[in-house]
N, C-alpha and C positions, 0 to 999 in steps of 0.2 A: 550567545546563550539562548536556548529555547525555554520559555516559561509557560507551563500549563497550570492555570490557577482556577481551582474549584469548578472544573468543567463537568456539566451534566447534560445528558441528551435523553429526552423522553419522547415516547411515541404513544399513540392510543390504539388499542386493539378492539375492534368491534366484535361482538359475539352473536349478533343476529343478522342473518342474511336477508336483506330487504330488496325485493325485486318488483313486485306489483304494488300498486297504490294501496290495495287492501292490506297487504302484508306490512306496509309502512305504517298505516293507521293502527293496526293491531299492535305493532311493536312499540308504539308510543306508550301503551298501557303496561308493558312488561318491564319489570325491574332488570331482567337479563339483557335488555337492550343498551344498558349503560356501557359506555366505553371504559375499558380497563386501561389504567395508566401503567406503562411499562418503561422502566429506566434501562436503556442500553448502556448508559454510563452514569455514575452517581458520584459527584464530588471528587473528581480526579485532579490531583495536584502533584506535579513533579517538575524537575528541571533537567535539561540535557546540556552538557558543556560543549563548547566549540571543539570540533575535532574528535568528538566521541562517537563510538559505534554503540548504539543503545538498542537492546533487544526487548521486544514485548512478546510474552508468551501467555498461553491460556487455552482452554477448550474452545471449540467452535461455539459462537454465541456469547463469548465472554466480554465482547466489546472492542476487540482489537482493531478490526477494520473500521468501525465507527470512529474510534479515536484517531486513526490515521487520516481518515477523510476530513475530520475537523482540523487536524494539524495542517493538512494540505490545502485548507480553505475551500474544500469541495462542498461541504455542508456546514451550516452554522450550529453552534451549540445552543441548547435551550437556555443555559445559564453558564456563567464563568467566561473565561477568555484564554486565548493562546497568543503569546507575544513572540513573534519571530521577525526580526528586523532585517532579514537577509532573503535572498532569492531561494525559493523552495521549488523543487521538482518532485511531485508525487507520482509514483509508478505503482498504481493499485489495481489496474485492470488492463489486460492485454488489448482490449478493444478501444481504449481511450486514445483518440488522435489518429486512429487507423480505420480504413474503410475496406471491407472485404472485396468490393468490386474493383478496387485499384490494384495495380501491380506493386511489388515490393519497392521498386524505384519510385513510383508515384507516391506511395505512402511516406517514404522518407521526406520527399519535398513537402507533402501535406503537413507532416509533423513539424518540419522546420518552419513553415508558415505560421502554424498555430503558436509555436514558441518564439515567433518573431526573430528567427535566425535569417540573416541575409541569404538570398538564393545562391549567390556566388560562393558563400561559405559552405552551404550544403553541397553544392556541386563539387567543391574541392574535397570534401570528406566522404563523398558517396562510395568510392571504392573501399575505403577503410571500414565504413559501416557494414557493407556487404561482406567483406572479408572476415571481419570479427564475428559476424553472425553466421558465417559459414553457409551463405546462401547466394554466392556469386552466380552460380548456374541458373538460379531462379529469379534473377533480378526483374525479368519481364513476365513473371507468372503472377496471376491474381492471388491476393492474400487468402481468399476463401478456399484455395486449393492447398494451402500450407497446413502442415500438422501443427498441433498446439505448441510443440517444442520449437519448431521453426519460427512460428509467429512470435514466441517469447524471445528468441534470440535476436530477431530483427528489431523488436520493440526495445529491448534492453540496449542493444548496440546503438540504436538511434538516440535513445534517451541520454546515454552517458556522453554524447557529443555536445550536449547543450551546456550552457554556462549555469552553474548553480552553486549555492553555498550549503544547502541542506537537501538531502535526497531521502525520500520516504518510500520504502519498499515493502510490499505486502506479498509474502510467499513467492518471492521472485524465483527461487530455485525449484519450485514444486514440479515444474514440467520440463526442467532441463536435464540433459544427461550429465554424467560425472565429469567429463572433460570440459564441457562448457561451464559447468558450475565452478570448476577451479579457475577458469579464466575470469569469471564474474568476481569471485572472491579476491583474486589478485588485483583487479581493477578497483574494487572497493578499498583495499588496503592502500593503494596508490593515492586515492582520493583522501583518505584519512591523513596520510603524510603531508598532503597539501593543505591540511587544516579544515577540510570539509567535514560536515556532520552527517552521520548516516543513522537512520532509524529503520529497523527491520522487524517484521514478524516472521516467525517460522515455527513449524511443527517438528523440525529437526533439532533436538536438544544438543546434538553434537555440534551443529553449526553455531548455535547460540553460545555454547561454552568456548568454542575455538575462536570465534570472530568478535564477540562483543566485549566491551569494557565493563558495562553494567547491564543488568536486565531487570525487567519488571513483570510481575505475575498479576494478571487480571482474573477475577472470578466474579461472575454475575454483575459485571459492570463496575466493580470496585477494585481498588488496589489491595492486593494481599501482601506483597513484599517487593521491595526494591533493594538491590544489592549486587554483590558479585555474582556473575552468571552461574557459577557452580552451586552457590547457596540457593539461588532462586530456582534453578532446575531441580535441585534436591527436594525443595518444598513442593514443587509441582509433580515431579515424577521420581519418587524415592529410589526406584530401581535403576535409574539411568546412571551410567558410569562415565 
């Protein structure tokens, strides 16, 4: 079980641009120079069961990605805690673990090294990774020459070959085509049958309703509703069917 308990994340927004020494001295006398406290997340508490596909929805800026980064242990919360006693693999950015100047094949080995996967194991799975990503012809092409969709396919295909108990996905289907999206969904459903936990964000309400067991709506860094995906989507987008 994943437990998120009273998690908050705050940032400070400066309102005065200070460049020269004179400007810095003048700004000290101005009230407007005070930093504005901004809560990206405020007092977030919920639980996710083992083997559950849990969706998080909300407008851009609602706190979704910040929450996933905290759950993936990429950034710390300002207060509160996240309890996950299993291996977590966060997939939040196509660039994480990949280098644009390296080839597709080299990036697979690099990611394997970062995830501490034995090189021999990576070598055995190399063809399957390239085949699933549909980039066999481009194995020796530098990643910087890949389209966003190709890079996403390679990253997703590499990531799902790692050992994990919990996978965290941020808009993973956003740049994929329909056929690859179906492949991804089928893989996620296979993982669920194996008892793995999946947490996703998506702007596709259809995906949330079709794929998730439960969903949560965030608004301005706060939880608005947790429940059945259909009910949560209806609260967020009443016109969705």
